[in-house]
KOLPATOR-987968 format. One record per residue (C-alpha): residue number from 1; residue in three letters; x, y, z. Coordinates in steps of 0.05 Angstrom, whole numbers. Layout:
N
+-----+-----+--------+--------+--------+
!   n ! res !   east !  north !     up !
+-----+-----+--------+--------+--------+
! NUM ! ALA !      X !      Y !      Z !
...
+-----+-----+--------+--------+--------+
//
This chain:
469
+-----+-----+--------+--------+--------+
!   n ! res !   east !  north !     up !
+-----+-----+--------+--------+--------+
!   1 ! MET !    470 !   1579 !   3624 !
!   2 ! THR !    464 !   1523 !   3676 !
!   3 ! THR !    394 !   1509 !   3702 !
!   4 ! VAL !    375 !   1485 !   3771 !
!   5 ! PHE !    304 !   1456 !   3770 !
!   6 ! ARG !    260 !   1505 !   3807 !
!   7 ! ARG !    189 !   1510 !   3831 !
!   8 ! ARG !    137 !   1503 !   3776 !
!   9 ! THR !     90 !   1563 !   3784 !
!  10 ! LYS !    127 !   1625 !   3760 !
!  11 ! ILE !    132 !   1694 !   3792 !
!  12 ! LEU !    121 !   1756 !   3750 !
!  13 ! ALA !    144 !   1821 !   3783 !
!  14 ! THR !    128 !   1891 !   3760 !
!  15 ! LEU !    186 !   1939 !   3753 !
!  16 ! GLY !    183 !   2010 !   3782 !
!  17 ! PRO !    220 !   2059 !   3826 !
!  18 ! ALA !    227 !   2007 !   3882 !
!  19 ! SER !    260 !   1957 !   3836 !
!  20 ! ASP !    303 !   2001 !   3792 !
!  21 ! GLY !    375 !   1984 !   3776 !
!  22 ! ALA !    410 !   1920 !   3754 !
!  23 ! LEU !    432 !   1903 !   3825 !
!  24 ! LYS !    362 !   1908 !   3853 !
!  25 ! MET !    334 !   1867 !   3795 !
!  26 ! GLU !    387 !   1814 !   3806 !
!  27 ! GLU !    367 !   1811 !   3879 !
!  28 ! LEU !    294 !   1800 !   3858 !
!  29 ! LEU !    314 !   1746 !   3808 !
!  30 ! ARG !    354 !   1710 !   3862 !
!  31 ! ALA !    295 !   1716 !   3909 !
!  32 ! GLY !    251 !   1680 !   3859 !
!  33 ! VAL !    227 !   1725 !   3802 !
!  34 ! ASP !    222 !   1689 !   3735 !
!  35 ! LEU !    202 !   1747 !   3690 !
!  36 ! PHE !    191 !   1822 !   3694 !
!  37 ! ARG !    132 !   1867 !   3675 !
!  38 ! LEU !    140 !   1937 !   3648 !
!  39 ! ASN !     77 !   1978 !   3661 !
!  40 ! PHE !     68 !   2027 !   3603 !
!  41 ! SER !     13 !   2063 !   3640 !
!  42 ! HIS !     70 !   2099 !   3676 !
!  43 ! GLY !    139 !   2124 !   3656 !
!  44 ! SER !    172 !   2150 !   3594 !
!  45 ! HIS !    205 !   2110 !   3538 !
!  46 ! ALA !    272 !   2131 !   3566 !
!  47 ! GLU !    255 !   2103 !   3634 !
!  48 ! HIS !    230 !   2038 !   3605 !
!  49 ! ALA !    292 !   2032 !   3561 !
!  50 ! ALA !    336 !   2040 !   3623 !
!  51 ! ARG !    296 !   1985 !   3659 !
!  52 ! ILE !    301 !   1938 !   3600 !
!  53 ! GLY !    376 !   1948 !   3597 !
!  54 ! ALA !    383 !   1937 !   3672 !
!  55 ! ALA !    339 !   1874 !   3668 !
!  56 ! ARG !    384 !   1844 !   3614 !
!  57 ! GLU !    445 !   1860 !   3656 !
!  58 ! ALA !    412 !   1825 !   3716 !
!  59 ! GLU !    394 !   1766 !   3671 !
!  60 ! ALA !    467 !   1757 !   3651 !
!  61 ! SER !    488 !   1761 !   3724 !
!  62 ! VAL !    441 !   1706 !   3748 !
!  63 ! GLY !    455 !   1663 !   3687 !
!  64 ! ARG !    385 !   1643 !   3666 !
!  65 ! PRO !    335 !   1668 !   3614 !
!  66 ! VAL !    287 !   1721 !   3637 !
!  67 ! ALA !    226 !   1745 !   3597 !
!  68 ! LEU !    204 !   1818 !   3595 !
!  69 ! LEU !    130 !   1834 !   3588 !
!  70 ! ALA !    107 !   1902 !   3562 !
!  71 ! ASP !     38 !   1917 !   3591 !
!  72 ! LEU !      2 !   1969 !   3548 !
!  73 ! GLN !    -44 !   2019 !   3580 !
!  74 ! GLY !   -104 !   2011 !   3534 !
!  75 ! PRO !   -161 !   2062 !   3527 !
!  76 ! LYS !   -177 !   2100 !   3591 !
!  77 ! LEU !   -249 !   2124 !   3594 !
!  78 ! ARG !   -253 !   2185 !   3638 !
!  79 ! VAL !   -301 !   2241 !   3658 !
!  80 ! GLY !   -286 !   2308 !   3625 !
!  81 ! ASP !   -273 !   2374 !   3660 !
!  82 ! LEU !   -327 !   2396 !   3709 !
!  83 ! PRO !   -337 !   2467 !   3735 !
!  84 ! ASN !   -289 !   2477 !   3794 !
!  85 ! GLY !   -266 !   2406 !   3783 !
!  86 ! GLN !   -325 !   2371 !   3814 !
!  87 ! SER !   -400 !   2362 !   3818 !
!  88 ! GLU !   -438 !   2349 !   3882 !
!  89 ! VAL !   -491 !   2296 !   3870 !
!  90 ! ARG !   -555 !   2289 !   3911 !
!  91 ! MET !   -603 !   2231 !   3912 !
!  92 ! SER !   -654 !   2274 !   3875 !
!  93 ! SER !   -603 !   2294 !   3820 !
!  94 ! GLU !   -617 !   2279 !   3747 !
!  95 ! LEU !   -551 !   2284 !   3711 !
!  96 ! ARG !   -545 !   2295 !   3637 !
!  97 ! LEU !   -489 !   2253 !   3607 !
!  98 ! ARG !   -463 !   2289 !   3545 !
!  99 ! ALA !   -408 !   2274 !   3495 !
! 100 ! ALA !   -363 !   2334 !   3509 !
! 101 ! ALA !   -294 !   2350 !   3536 !
! 102 ! SER !   -319 !   2399 !   3589 !
! 103 ! SER !   -381 !   2429 !   3621 !
! 104 ! ASN !   -399 !   2494 !   3656 !
! 105 ! ASP !   -461 !   2463 !   3688 !
! 106 ! PRO !   -452 !   2415 !   3747 !
! 107 ! GLU !   -515 !   2378 !   3725 !
! 108 ! ILE !   -483 !   2362 !   3657 !
! 109 ! ILE !   -430 !   2309 !   3663 !
! 110 ! PRO !   -382 !   2314 !   3603 !
! 111 ! ILE !   -356 !   2248 !   3575 !
! 112 ! PRO !   -304 !   2259 !   3520 !
! 113 ! HIS !   -320 !   2191 !   3488 !
! 114 ! PRO !   -379 !   2199 !   3439 !
! 115 ! GLU !   -380 !   2125 !   3425 !
! 116 ! LEU !   -389 !   2110 !   3499 !
! 117 ! VAL !   -448 !   2158 !   3507 !
! 118 ! ALA !   -480 !   2133 !   3443 !
! 119 ! SER !   -476 !   2061 !   3466 !
! 120 ! LEU !   -511 !   2073 !   3533 !
! 121 ! GLN !   -582 !   2046 !   3538 !
! 122 ! LEU !   -638 !   2049 !   3589 !
! 123 ! GLY !   -619 !   2011 !   3652 !
! 124 ! ASP !   -543 !   2013 !   3640 !
! 125 ! ARG !   -498 !   2026 !   3700 !
! 126 ! LEU !   -438 !   2073 !   3700 !
! 127 ! LEU !   -384 !   2065 !   3753 !
! 128 ! ILE !   -343 !   2127 !   3764 !
! 129 ! ASP !   -277 !   2130 !   3803 !
! 130 ! ASP !   -271 !   2054 !   3813 !
! 131 ! GLY !   -344 !   2050 !   3833 !
! 132 ! LYS !   -344 !   2105 !   3885 !
! 133 ! MET !   -402 !   2136 !   3847 !
! 134 ! MET !   -454 !   2093 !   3811 !
! 135 ! LEU !   -504 !   2121 !   3761 !
! 136 ! HIS !   -563 !   2088 !   3727 !
! 137 ! VAL !   -587 !   2110 !   3658 !
! 138 ! VAL !   -661 !   2125 !   3665 !
! 139 ! ARG !   -677 !   2161 !   3600 !
! 140 ! VAL !   -650 !   2174 !   3530 !
! 141 ! ASP !   -658 !   2246 !   3508 !
! 142 ! GLY !   -632 !   2256 !   3437 !
! 143 ! GLU !   -557 !   2246 !   3439 !
! 144 ! ASP !   -554 !   2256 !   3515 !
! 145 ! ARG !   -568 !   2204 !   3568 !
! 146 ! ILE !   -603 !   2221 !   3634 !
! 147 ! ALA !   -577 !   2185 !   3695 !
! 148 ! ARG !   -593 !   2182 !   3769 !
! 149 ! PRO !   -545 !   2165 !   3826 !
! 150 ! VAL !   -552 !   2104 !   3869 !
! 151 ! ALA !   -526 !   2144 !   3928 !
! 152 ! PRO !   -505 !   2216 !   3940 !
! 153 ! GLY !   -432 !   2235 !   3931 !
! 154 ! ARG !   -384 !   2274 !   3888 !
! 155 ! ILE !   -361 !   2267 !   3816 !
! 156 ! MET !   -291 !   2293 !   3803 !
! 157 ! SER !   -260 !   2314 !   3737 !
! 158 ! ARG !   -217 !   2263 !   3699 !
! 159 ! LYS !   -239 !   2203 !   3740 !
! 160 ! GLY !   -246 !   2136 !   3706 !
! 161 ! ILE !   -311 !   2108 !   3679 !
! 162 ! ALA !   -332 !   2036 !   3672 !
! 163 ! VAL !   -395 !   2007 !   3641 !
! 164 ! PRO !   -400 !   1935 !   3667 !
! 165 ! ASN !   -457 !   1910 !   3624 !
! 166 ! ARG !   -442 !   1943 !   3558 !
! 167 ! PRO !   -387 !   1927 !   3507 !
! 168 ! ILE !   -356 !   1994 !   3488 !
! 169 ! PRO !   -347 !   2002 !   3412 !
! 170 ! ILE !   -275 !   2027 !   3415 !
! 171 ! PRO !   -212 !   1989 !   3395 !
! 172 ! ALA !   -166 !   1959 !   3449 !
! 173 ! LEU !   -106 !   1998 !   3422 !
! 174 ! THR !    -97 !   2073 !   3425 !
! 175 ! GLU !    -45 !   2113 !   3388 !
! 176 ! LYS !     -4 !   2113 !   3452 !
! 177 ! ASP !    -10 !   2037 !   3457 !
! 178 ! ILE !     14 !   2028 !   3385 !
! 179 ! ALA !     74 !   2074 !   3397 !
! 180 ! ASP !     90 !   2040 !   3463 !
! 181 ! GLY !     83 !   1970 !   3434 !
! 182 ! LYS !    128 !   1985 !   3375 !
! 183 ! PHE !    179 !   2018 !   3421 !
! 184 ! ALA !    178 !   1958 !   3469 !
! 185 ! LEU !    188 !   1909 !   3412 !
! 186 ! SER !    247 !   1950 !   3386 !
! 187 ! GLN !    278 !   1942 !   3455 !
! 188 ! GLY !    271 !   1867 !   3453 !
! 189 ! VAL !    213 !   1852 !   3500 !
! 190 ! ASP !    186 !   1782 !   3497 !
! 191 ! TYR !    111 !   1792 !   3507 !
! 192 ! ILE !     60 !   1847 !   3494 !
! 193 ! ALA !      1 !   1848 !   3542 !
! 194 ! LEU !    -62 !   1880 !   3515 !
! 195 ! SER !   -109 !   1918 !   3561 !
! 196 ! PHE !   -183 !   1929 !   3548 !
! 197 ! VAL !   -192 !   1866 !   3507 !
! 198 ! GLN !   -267 !   1857 !   3496 !
! 199 ! ARG !   -271 !   1813 !   3435 !
! 200 ! ALA !   -230 !   1766 !   3392 !
! 201 ! ALA !   -225 !   1820 !   3338 !
! 202 ! ASP !   -180 !   1860 !   3385 !
! 203 ! LEU !   -127 !   1805 !   3379 !
! 204 ! THR !   -133 !   1805 !   3303 !
! 205 ! LEU !   -122 !   1881 !   3302 !
! 206 ! ALA !    -61 !   1876 !   3348 !
! 207 ! ARG !    -29 !   1824 !   3303 !
! 208 ! GLU !    -40 !   1867 !   3242 !
! 209 ! ILE !     -5 !   1924 !   3277 !
! 210 ! PHE !     51 !   1888 !   3314 !
! 211 ! GLY !     62 !   1828 !   3270 !
! 212 ! SER !     33 !   1758 !   3268 !
! 213 ! GLN !     91 !   1727 !   3307 !
! 214 ! VAL !     91 !   1774 !   3367 !
! 215 ! PRO !     70 !   1736 !   3430 !
! 216 ! LEU !      6 !   1770 !   3456 !
! 217 ! ILE !    -23 !   1765 !   3526 !
! 218 ! SER !    -97 !   1782 !   3532 !
! 219 ! LYS !   -114 !   1816 !   3598 !
! 220 ! ILE !   -183 !   1794 !   3617 !
! 221 ! GLU !   -208 !   1855 !   3654 !
! 222 ! LYS !   -275 !   1872 !   3620 !
! 223 ! PRO !   -339 !   1831 !   3632 !
! 224 ! ALA !   -351 !   1835 !   3557 !
! 225 ! ALA !   -288 !   1792 !   3547 !
! 226 ! LEU !   -320 !   1736 !   3587 !
! 227 ! ASP !   -374 !   1730 !   3533 !
! 228 ! GLU !   -321 !   1715 !   3480 !
! 229 ! LEU !   -271 !   1681 !   3526 !
! 230 ! GLU !   -262 !   1618 !   3486 !
! 231 ! ALA !   -247 !   1656 !   3422 !
! 232 ! ILE !   -201 !   1706 !   3457 !
! 233 ! VAL !   -161 !   1651 !   3491 !
! 234 ! ALA !   -155 !   1613 !   3425 !
! 235 ! LEU !   -124 !   1674 !   3391 !
! 236 ! SER !    -78 !   1692 !   3449 !
! 237 ! ASP !     -9 !   1665 !   3466 !
! 238 ! ALA !    -26 !   1673 !   3540 !
! 239 ! VAL !    -79 !   1705 !   3584 !
! 240 ! MET !    -79 !   1746 !   3647 !
! 241 ! VAL !   -134 !   1747 !   3700 !
! 242 ! ALA !   -131 !   1823 !   3712 !
! 243 ! ARG !   -171 !   1823 !   3776 !
! 244 ! GLY !   -163 !   1897 !   3792 !
! 245 ! ASP !   -204 !   1924 !   3735 !
! 246 ! LEU !   -247 !   1862 !   3731 !
! 247 ! GLY !   -265 !   1872 !   3805 !
! 248 ! VAL !   -290 !   1942 !   3791 !
! 249 ! GLU !   -341 !   1919 !   3740 !
! 250 ! LEU !   -361 !   1852 !   3771 !
! 251 ! SER !   -390 !   1844 !   3840 !
! 252 ! PRO !   -339 !   1818 !   3890 !
! 253 ! GLU !   -369 !   1749 !   3894 !
! 254 ! GLN !   -364 !   1741 !   3818 !
! 255 ! VAL !   -289 !   1753 !   3813 !
! 256 ! PRO !   -266 !   1686 !   3841 !
! 257 ! ILE !   -316 !   1651 !   3796 !
! 258 ! ALA !   -289 !   1689 !   3736 !
! 259 ! GLN !   -217 !   1673 !   3757 !
! 260 ! ARG !   -231 !   1599 !   3761 !
! 261 ! ARG !   -267 !   1599 !   3693 !
! 262 ! ILE !   -211 !   1638 !   3658 !
! 263 ! ILE !   -158 !   1590 !   3686 !
! 264 ! ARG !   -199 !   1530 !   3666 !
! 265 ! ILE !   -209 !   1553 !   3595 !
! 266 ! ALA !   -136 !   1574 !   3587 !
! 267 ! ARG !   -115 !   1505 !   3612 !
! 268 ! ALA !   -163 !   1472 !   3563 !
! 269 ! HIS !   -129 !   1509 !   3506 !
! 270 ! GLY !    -59 !   1495 !   3534 !
! 271 ! LYS !    -45 !   1570 !   3541 !
! 272 ! PRO !     -5 !   1599 !   3599 !
! 273 ! VAL !    -47 !   1638 !   3648 !
! 274 ! ILE !    -25 !   1692 !   3697 !
! 275 ! VAL !    -65 !   1711 !   3760 !
! 276 ! ALA !    -53 !   1785 !   3775 !
! 277 ! THR !    -69 !   1843 !   3821 !
! 278 ! HIS !    -73 !   1850 !   3897 !
! 279 ! MET !    -39 !   1783 !   3911 !
! 280 ! LEU !      4 !   1809 !   3968 !
! 281 ! GLU !    -23 !   1880 !   3968 !
! 282 ! SER !    -11 !   1893 !   4042 !
! 283 ! MET !     63 !   1883 !   4030 !
! 284 ! VAL !     66 !   1950 !   3994 !
! 285 ! GLU !     75 !   1975 !   4066 !
! 286 ! ALA !     77 !   1914 !   4113 !
! 287 ! LEU !    135 !   1865 !   4119 !
! 288 ! VAL !     89 !   1804 !   4119 !
! 289 ! PRO !     24 !   1790 !   4081 !
! 290 ! THR !    -43 !   1775 !   4111 !
! 291 ! ARG !    -66 !   1703 !   4117 !
! 292 ! ALA !   -120 !   1717 !   4066 !
! 293 ! GLU !    -67 !   1740 !   4016 !
! 294 ! ALA !    -26 !   1677 !   4027 !
! 295 ! ASN !    -89 !   1636 !   4015 !
! 296 ! ASP !   -103 !   1676 !   3952 !
! 297 ! VAL !    -35 !   1658 !   3923 !
! 298 ! ALA !    -46 !   1586 !   3944 !
! 299 ! THR !   -113 !   1584 !   3908 !
! 300 ! ALA !    -82 !   1606 !   3843 !
! 301 ! VAL !    -29 !   1552 !   3849 !
! 302 ! TYR !    -81 !   1498 !   3865 !
! 303 ! GLN !   -123 !   1521 !   3805 !
! 304 ! GLY !    -64 !   1510 !   3758 !
! 305 ! ALA !    -41 !   1581 !   3741 !
! 306 ! ASP !     25 !   1585 !   3705 !
! 307 ! ALA !     46 !   1649 !   3740 !
! 308 ! VAL !     25 !   1696 !   3795 !
! 309 ! MET !     41 !   1770 !   3792 !
! 310 ! LEU !     65 !   1824 !   3838 !
! 311 ! SER !     44 !   1895 !   3819 !
! 312 ! ALA !     54 !   1953 !   3868 !
! 313 ! GLU !     88 !   1905 !   3916 !
! 314 ! SER !    151 !   1903 !   3872 !
! 315 ! ALA !    142 !   1968 !   3834 !
! 316 ! VAL !    132 !   2019 !   3890 !
! 317 ! GLY !    128 !   1977 !   3953 !
! 318 ! ARG !    174 !   1984 !   4013 !
! 319 ! HIS !    194 !   1910 !   4013 !
! 320 ! PRO !    198 !   1885 !   3942 !
! 321 ! THR !    249 !   1830 !   3955 !
! 322 ! ALA !    212 !   1806 !   4017 !
! 323 ! ALA !    147 !   1803 !   3976 !
! 324 ! VAL !    181 !   1759 !   3924 !
! 325 ! ALA !    213 !   1714 !   3976 !
! 326 ! ILE !    147 !   1704 !   4013 !
! 327 ! MET !    109 !   1690 !   3948 !
! 328 ! ASP !    164 !   1639 !   3931 !
! 329 ! ARG !    155 !   1606 !   3999 !
! 330 ! ILE !     79 !   1602 !   3991 !
! 331 ! ILE !     84 !   1570 !   3922 !
! 332 ! ARG !    136 !   1520 !   3945 !
! 333 ! ALA !     94 !   1500 !   4005 !
! 334 ! ILE !     33 !   1488 !   3961 !
! 335 ! GLU !     72 !   1451 !   3908 !
! 336 ! THR !    101 !   1403 !   3960 !
! 337 ! ASP !     33 !   1392 !   3991 !
! 338 ! ARG !     23 !   1316 !   3985 !
! 339 ! ASP !    -51 !   1328 !   3968 !
! 340 ! ALA !    -33 !   1374 !   3909 !
! 341 ! ASN !    -32 !   1335 !   3844 !
! 342 ! PRO !     -6 !   1373 !   3783 !
! 343 ! SER !    -34 !   1320 !   3736 !
! 344 ! SER !   -105 !   1339 !   3757 !
! 345 ! GLN !    -92 !   1407 !   3725 !
! 346 ! ALA !    -73 !   1377 !   3658 !
! 347 ! SER !   -108 !   1405 !   3597 !
! 348 ! PRO !   -154 !   1355 !   3563 !
! 349 ! PRO !   -132 !   1325 !   3496 !
! 350 ! PRO !   -147 !   1376 !   3440 !
! 351 ! SER !   -205 !   1360 !   3394 !
! 352 ! SER !   -156 !   1360 !   3334 !
! 353 ! ASP !   -102 !   1316 !   3365 !
! 354 ! THR !    -34 !   1319 !   3331 !
! 355 ! THR !     26 !   1273 !   3335 !
! 356 ! ALA !     62 !   1327 !   3375 !
! 357 ! ASP !      5 !   1331 !   3427 !
! 358 ! ALA !      3 !   1255 !   3434 !
! 359 ! CYS !     79 !   1252 !   3442 !
! 360 ! ALA !     77 !   1305 !   3496 !
! 361 ! ARG !     26 !   1266 !   3536 !
! 362 ! ALA !     63 !   1201 !   3527 !
! 363 ! ALA !    130 !   1231 !   3546 !
! 364 ! SER !    100 !   1262 !   3608 !
! 365 ! LYS !     70 !   1196 !   3631 !
! 366 ! LEU !    135 !   1160 !   3617 !
! 367 ! ALA !    175 !   1210 !   3658 !
! 368 ! ASP !    125 !   1204 !   3715 !
! 369 ! ASP !    126 !   1128 !   3712 !
! 370 ! LEU !    203 !   1127 !   3713 !
! 371 ! ASP !    207 !   1183 !   3764 !
! 372 ! CYS !    258 !   1222 !   3723 !
! 373 ! PRO !    263 !   1291 !   3690 !
! 374 ! LEU !    233 !   1305 !   3622 !
! 375 ! VAL !    277 !   1341 !   3571 !
! 376 ! VAL !    248 !   1376 !   3510 !
! 377 ! PHE !    292 !   1400 !   3453 !
! 378 ! THR !    254 !   1457 !   3419 !
! 379 ! ARG !    264 !   1514 !   3372 !
! 380 ! SER !    199 !   1553 !   3379 !
! 381 ! GLY !    181 !   1530 !   3450 !
! 382 ! SER !    115 !   1499 !   3427 !
! 383 ! SER !    138 !   1428 !   3445 !
! 384 ! ALA !    157 !   1450 !   3516 !
! 385 ! GLN !     90 !   1486 !   3523 !
! 386 ! ARG !     53 !   1423 !   3501 !
! 387 ! VAL !     90 !   1382 !   3553 !
! 388 ! SER !     76 !   1434 !   3607 !
! 389 ! ALA !      2 !   1431 !   3590 !
! 390 ! THR !      1 !   1358 !   3610 !
! 391 ! ARG !     25 !   1379 !   3680 !
! 392 ! PRO !     75 !   1323 !   3693 !
! 393 ! LYS !     98 !   1310 !   3764 !
! 394 ! GLN !    171 !   1312 !   3740 !
! 395 ! PRO !    214 !   1373 !   3723 !
! 396 ! ILE !    213 !   1397 !   3651 !
! 397 ! HIS !    279 !   1419 !   3622 !
! 398 ! ALA !    276 !   1455 !   3555 !
! 399 ! LEU !    338 !   1460 !   3512 !
! 400 ! THR !    337 !   1509 !   3453 !
! 401 ! PRO !    386 !   1545 !   3408 !
! 402 ! SER !    340 !   1606 !   3410 !
! 403 ! ILE !    351 !   1658 !   3466 !
! 404 ! PRO !    282 !   1690 !   3453 !
! 405 ! THR !    250 !   1621 !   3460 !
! 406 ! ALA !    286 !   1607 !   3525 !
! 407 ! ARG !    263 !   1674 !   3552 !
! 408 ! LYS !    190 !   1664 !   3532 !
! 409 ! LEU !    190 !   1596 !   3567 !
! 410 ! SER !    204 !   1630 !   3634 !
! 411 ! LEU !    128 !   1643 !   3636 !
! 412 ! VAL !    109 !   1570 !   3624 !
! 413 ! TRP !     92 !   1526 !   3684 !
! 414 ! GLY !    146 !   1477 !   3705 !
! 415 ! VAL !    195 !   1494 !   3648 !
! 416 ! SER !    268 !   1511 !   3660 !
! 417 ! ALA !    304 !   1532 !   3596 !
! 418 ! ASP !    377 !   1528 !   3575 !
! 419 ! ILE !    412 !   1552 !   3513 !
! 420 ! GLU !    446 !   1503 !   3466 !
! 421 ! PRO !    483 !   1547 !   3416 !
! 422 ! ASP !    497 !   1492 !   3364 !
! 423 ! GLU !    442 !   1477 !   3314 !
! 424 ! PRO !    430 !   1402 !   3309 !
! 425 ! ARG !    436 !   1367 !   3242 !
! 426 ! SER !    407 !   1301 !   3265 !
! 427 ! PHE !    371 !   1269 !   3323 !
! 428 ! ASP !    439 !   1242 !   3347 !
! 429 ! ASP !    462 !   1315 !   3352 !
! 430 ! ILE !    401 !   1331 !   3394 !
! 431 ! LEU !    415 !   1271 !   3438 !
! 432 ! ASP !    488 !   1290 !   3447 !
! 433 ! ALA !    470 !   1361 !   3466 !
! 434 ! VAL !    417 !   1339 !   3516 !
! 435 ! SER !    465 !   1288 !   3547 !
! 436 ! ARG !    518 !   1341 !   3558 !
! 437 ! HIS !    470 !   1388 !   3593 !
! 438 ! GLU !    439 !   1334 !   3636 !
! 439 ! ALA !    508 !   1309 !   3656 !
! 440 ! ALA !    525 !   1379 !   3679 !
! 441 ! ASN !    464 !   1375 !   3725 !
! 442 ! HIS !    484 !   1305 !   3749 !
! 443 ! ILE !    421 !   1274 !   3718 !
! 444 ! LYS !    433 !   1201 !   3701 !
! 445 ! ARG !    365 !   1182 !   3674 !
! 446 ! PHE !    317 !   1225 !   3635 !
! 447 ! VAL !    263 !   1223 !   3582 !
! 448 ! ILE !    276 !   1264 !   3519 !
! 449 ! THR !    224 !   1284 !   3469 !
! 450 ! ALA !    242 !   1320 !   3404 !
! 451 ! GLY !    232 !   1314 !   3330 !
! 452 ! TYR !    266 !   1313 !   3263 !
! 453 ! PRO !    265 !   1351 !   3217 !
! 454 ! TYR !    280 !   1398 !   3274 !
! 455 ! ALA !    258 !   1462 !   3240 !
! 456 ! SER !    184 !   1443 !   3239 !
! 457 ! ASP !    142 !   1468 !   3298 !
! 458 ! ASN !     97 !   1406 !   3296 !
! 459 ! SER !    152 !   1355 !   3284 !
! 460 ! THR !    155 !   1327 !   3355 !
! 461 ! ASP !    151 !   1253 !   3341 !
! 462 ! THR !    206 !   1220 !   3381 !
! 463 ! ILE !    211 !   1197 !   3453 !
! 464 ! LYS !    273 !   1164 !   3482 !
! 465 ! VAL !    294 !   1143 !   3552 !
! 466 ! VAL !    368 !   1156 !   3566 !
! 467 ! GLU !    404 !   1122 !   3624 !
! 468 ! ARG !    476 !   1142 !   3638 !
! 469 ! LYS !    522 !   1099 !   3680 !
+-----+-----+--------+--------+--------+
//
């Protein structure tokens, strides 16, 4: 695979009916997509298998590694079945919240999640149907909770429930999530994204189920996760700012503050971070985005996000390719802004500095000083990720014998990955392989960082400047 150095901030596009088929996916990749998301909240295993196969076919056609991200649904807290499917709520209503699957009394709201009802305390808020109905708990009555509405309205059966100020004592993985995750891994996906992460223990559980080496992305969509954000990020391979669900449970003015904090902490840990949801939402129907949406994408780029995500725009929208192309244009414009300085987004030196971390920073500075590309020879991808975390001004070219590693690096800021099929036996072998690939790209001077023994993840200990005549 021959790499052309591309823009640094990556584009993650969600697959769906509007983007089905290898030809359509190839079109999206050529328009600027770097990796694809499979949303397991929708679709059967057969449909996802077909999309995975088509994505791999498109990957081969464009000739560059493409990661696939399986986004698990997570627990969905919902109202039970109400009489006639709904309950009319007046300002004077006192509703009894009960752990039950259904109710024959419109004043009794069934909630088929006993752990949720039991966790509610005086003063807690419940948001139903994305906040269209808000209830306040005013009294505890045995195992029931009594709640009053903030405004009159209607509660419908099976609508979602959120409790912004209360961690819910349920695991982040349901039986469906476990089955979906194992299926996705059997199909060769590169990342598993976990919904409903509230605490660091959710990551530990996921690794016990899926394996310690599976790359996990924590979706930060619950306010409770913000309380354990440092620990969650530390245990994750990447994080996602899931602004849709986060925006339901936080007030609107708090969402941009949370986004900035999540990005800052992810950057401090050197972990890739994705900004997701409603980035170009108007393009589900319209051919061009709003100016506010363009500014939203720009803000994520300025803040140092590794990737920005399209959801409905590419999954069910009328103009998926146009949405990708416009997002690509916005990112390129921001990244060529002379006032934008990638180095200002660099993660600070880790408290337990290693030789590999120090070499990554030194190699980045050397490449910037010499105004030439930086090449990383890596097996696991960790060396390339360390270099990316320093946010050099120069392109980062990763060379690896591992196809899964090359694919995973399609999420990482600034990194373009190529496959080198021959395993090196010495640093000279690494140097020869890198020189061949850079010559193919007409690069005459570059900085290489690598290590030997090559099989060790933390062995990066060598920096060399290569100048070809």
